[in-house]
N, C-alpha and C positions, 0 to 999 in steps of 0.2 A: 373570607377565610376559605381555605382549601384543605384537601387531604391527599395523601399519596395514592398512586395507582399501582397495583401489583399485578403482573402477568402470571397466570397460572396455566398449567396444562389442561387441555379440554378433556378431562376425565372426571366422571361423576364423583369418584371416590376422593379426588383431590379438591373438588369444588365445595363439598358439603361444609367443611369447617370454615373455609375462606368466605363463602357466601353468608354463612350465619354471622360471622364477625362483621362483614361489610354491611349487612342489614341493620344490625343493632348498634353500629357505630364503634365497636371495640377494635376493629381492624381496618386496614386500608380498603379502598375500592378495588374491585376485581375485574380483570379483563381476561376471559378464557381464550386461549389461542390454540389452534390445532397444529401450528408450527412454531418452533422457538423463535423469539424475537431478540434483537440486540438489547442488552441490558442498558437501561437509561433511567434517569430520574424524571418521572412524569407526575404532575399533580392535576387534580380535577376539583370542581366546586365541592364544598363540604357536604352538600346533600346528595351527591352522586354515589351510588353503591355499586353499580355495575356498568361496565362499558362493553358493548358488543360490536365486534367488527363485522361489517357487511359490505358487499361489493355493489349491491343494487343491480340495475340493468346495465349500467355503464361499464361495469367491470373494475372501476376505480375504487380501491378500498376506502372506507370511511368508518370512523368510530362513533357509535351512538351512545350518548351518556344517559343512563336511566337512574332516576332517584329512587331511594328506598320507599318514599311515599307513593310514587307511581307504581312501583312493583307490588306493593301491598294493596293498592287500590285495584290493580288488575287481578290479583289472586282472590281478593274478597269478592269482586264482582263475578268472577268465574264460579266460585263456590256457591254464590247466591243463585246464579242461573242454573247450575247443574243439580241443585238440591242439597247442598251442604258440603263441607270439607270432606276429603277422603284420601285414601292412599292411591299412589300413582305408580304405573309401570313406565319406565323410561325406555323408549324405542327409537329416539331421535338423537342426533349428535348434539353435544352440549356447547359447541362453539357457535351455534345458531340459536336465535331467540326462542324458537319453539321448544327445543330440548331444554334450554335453560329454564323456561317457565315450568316445565314439568318438575324440575329439581326444586325450584322456588316454591311452587304451590304445595309440594309435598312437605318441604321443610316448615312452611308456615302452618301446615295442618298438623305438624307434630313429629315428623321424622323423615329420614331420607327415602327416596323412591326405590322400588325394586328395579332391577336393570336386566337387560338382555346380555348374553355373553358377547365379548368383543368379536368383531368380524361382520361380514355382510348380513343383512336382514334375511332370515330364512323362516319359512312357515313353521318348521319343526322347532326351532329355538324359541320362536314367539309362543307357540303352543305351550311349551314347558314352562316358560317364564310367566305367561298369563295365568296358567292354572295355579302356580304357586302364589302369584300376587293377589288372586281373588279368593284364596282359601282362608277366609276369616270374616269377622263381622265388619260392619261399616260399609261405606260406599267405596267403589273402586273405579278408577278412571285410567285411560291411556290416551295417547295422542299419536296419530299416524299421518303420513302423507298419502295421496292417492295411489302412488305406485305400491306402497306397502299394503294398502287395503286390497288392491287387486290380488296380491300374493296370498293374503289371508283368505279371501273368498274362494281362491282356487284350490284350497286345501280344506277338506271337511273337518279335520281335527282342529285346525286353527280357527275356522269359523265358529265351531262349538265353543272354543275357549274365549273368543271375542264376545260371545253372547253374555258371558258372565259379568262384563263391565257395565256399570250403570250408565256410562257414556264413553263413546270413542270419538274424540275430537279429530276432525279431518281438515287439514289446512295445508299451507305452504304453496298451493297452486289450486286453480279451479278444479272442482271435482265434477266430472261429467255426470249429468242426470241419470244415465243408465247405470252407472256404478253405484250411485246413491240408492236408486231403486232396488238394485240387486242386493245391496247390504241390508236394507230395511226388510226386504222380503225374506232374507235369511235370519232375521231376528236380531241383527246387530244394531244397537242404539247409537247410530252415528249422528254427530252434530257438526255441521259445517262451520268453519271459522274464517273470518277475514280480518286481516290486520298486518302489521309489519313491525320491524324492530323499533321504529319510532313511536309505536303505540304499545310497547311491552308485549308484542305478539298480538294474538287474536283479540279483537275488541268488539266484533260484530258476530253473533252466533245465529246461525240459520236466518241470516238477513236482518236480524234485529240487534241494535246496539246494546251492549251491557249497561247496567245501571251507572249513571253518571256520564256516559258517552253520548255524544250527539253527532249525527251524520247530516251533511248537506251536500247537494249537488249543484254546481254553478251552471252558467249558460253553456259552457264548453263541455258539459257532462263530467267535469272533474269532480271526483269525490274528495270532500274535505271532512276532517274529523276534529273534534275537540273533547276535552274531558280531563280528568285527573291522571289518566294513563299516558299522557304525552311525554315524550323524552325532554330532558333538559336542553338538549341541543347536540351539536357535533363537536368532538374534541378537536380544537385548533382549526376549525373550519367556519369562521364567521360568515364567509361568503355563502355557504350552504344554509346556515341558519337564516340569513336574510331572505332567501328565496323559498325556503321550505316551510318556515313558520311565519304566520302573519297574525296580526292582531286586528280584530274587527269588533267594534262596540264593546271594548274592554275585555274581550275573550281571545285567547290564543288558539289558533287553528293550525292544523297540519294540512298542507296542500299535497295530496298524493299525486302520483302519476297515473292513476287509474280512472277509467270512464265508468260511469254508473247511472242508474236511475232509481228513484224512490217511488214505490207504489204502495199506498196504504201503510206507510211507515216501514216497509221492508226494502232493504237495499239489494239491488240486483247489479252485480259487478259485470261490466261488459268488456273488460279487457283493458289493456294499457293504452294511453293516449297515443303513444308512439309506435304501436303495433299495427295500426291500420295499413293495409296494403292497397296499392293502386295498380289496377290492371286494365289496360285499354281505356284509361281515364275514369274508371269507375272505382269507388272506394269499396274495399272488402274487409269485413270484420273477421279476423282469423278465429276468434273465440266462438263466434256464432257458427262458423263452418265446422269447427272441432266438435261442437255439440251435436251436429247432424251426423258427422262421420262416426262419432262414438256409438251411434245406434246400429251401425253396420255389424253384422255377425262376425265374430272372431276378432274384432278390433278391441284390444285391451288398453292401449294408450295411443294418443294422437297429438301431433303438433303441426299446425298449418303455418307455412312460411312462404315468403315471396322469393323467387329466384330471378335474377336479372334476365330479361328477355328482349331481344332486339325488336320484336314486333309489338309486344304488349306492355313494355316497361318492366312489369313484374309478372311472372307466371305463378299462379297459385298451385302449391305443391303440398300434398298431405303426406307426412312422414309418420308411419304407424308401426306399432308393435302388435303382432297378432299371435293367436294361439297356433303354435306349430310353424310359424313363419309363412302362413298362407297369404298369398297376395289377393286382396279383394279385387273383384272385377271392376275396372274403371268406369265402364258405361253406366251400370246401375247406380254406382256411387255418385257420378256426376248428375244423373237424373234426379236422385234424391235431394242433393244439395240445391240444384237449380229450382226444384219445385218449391222449396222453402225460402230460399234467399235470392233467387234469380240466377241467370246463366253466368254472369261474371264471377260469382262466388264458387262455381263448380271447379274443383281441382283438375288441373290438366295432367297431373302425374300423381301416382301413388307409389311411394317408396317404402319398402318393409325393412326395418332394422331390428337387431336383437334387443337394443335398449336405446332410449333417447338420452342424448347428452343432458346433464343436469347442472343447474347453478344453485347450489344450496339444496336443502332437503325438499324433494318433491317438485322443484321448479324447473321445467324444461328450459334449457339455455337456447333461446330462439336464435341467437347469432350463430352458435355452434351448429344448430340443426340446419340453418340456412346454408352454412358453409358445406356441411355434409351433403345436403341436397344438391347444391351446385356441382360438387365433385361427382356425384352419382349420375347426374343427368347426362345421358349419352350425347344429346344434341339439342339445339334450341327448339323450342316449340314452334311449329309451323302455324302460319295464320289460319290455314284451313282446319286446324284443330278446334277452332272456336265453334260453339253451337250455332 
């Protein structure tokens, strides 16, 4: 059996009624879109309540089918981990799974979420919305991406408003340790999340899987996940289903594109399998370099990419957003990275930008950043630039 799929505008006010009906089976499945799509008749399996369009790292759109049971399992596990159901403030776009989950968790807890005004994320509008959303009994939650958290912490009023939440989920991209330390020192109860559309959003909180979720890491350091939160599959993409979801010992697993390691039951995500750079024949982990660079004074955001180089194959370049556009001195930055990760990992250039190109909420678009860095590089790195 199947059910019809309805495309709806990616607006919280339009989604509340449609999602409620999709979850309880009284209405069609829902696919929120930020741009209108051609009208056509599409059906999905009967258990599917929500279809989320995502481009992934390839840039090729794909539609992920999520069942009502998986969505409820995710919401229940989140509530259990955070200390109980509560009201939510929506600060993320609802055509991505992180924003949709805020709406769903709120609906399943008893009502629609509070929302920020339309328009870009601003500390002032967050402050006003957060104060209103936390003015009442019960537990209060919100979900942000690292870029938003930076803006909140840069504003004293927004930081004070964020302290009123019982938990501030931070996901969408790796959150630099200095940013987490800064938030916690400011009294903001941040919880890091790891997951993807195929797991109904975050399913690992502060490195530990939610109830019912299991994490494994194979010989290639590939992170695999199983549990009741897994997607039903991809709409009209059996080729992706066959390579992304596998069955082992009677259990269905999701093969992610992420590298990781497990230590005492805690997952440490090391970056994507296809993000590793090779410079001078040496492999460089961009996420590890980013963690070191993030400790440099005035660096707010960083994305490390490889730029084609005739001598080294790839030249390691740090593209950063800094306070006031200040350019960090290259030599001490290279020294700091080399001391931790070795000379090959030390960036050969530091480029300052006003903002990083993004792919979805909070995720730096590494391909776009690499193109930007290539365009900005005035000349190829010389061999004698090496340490």
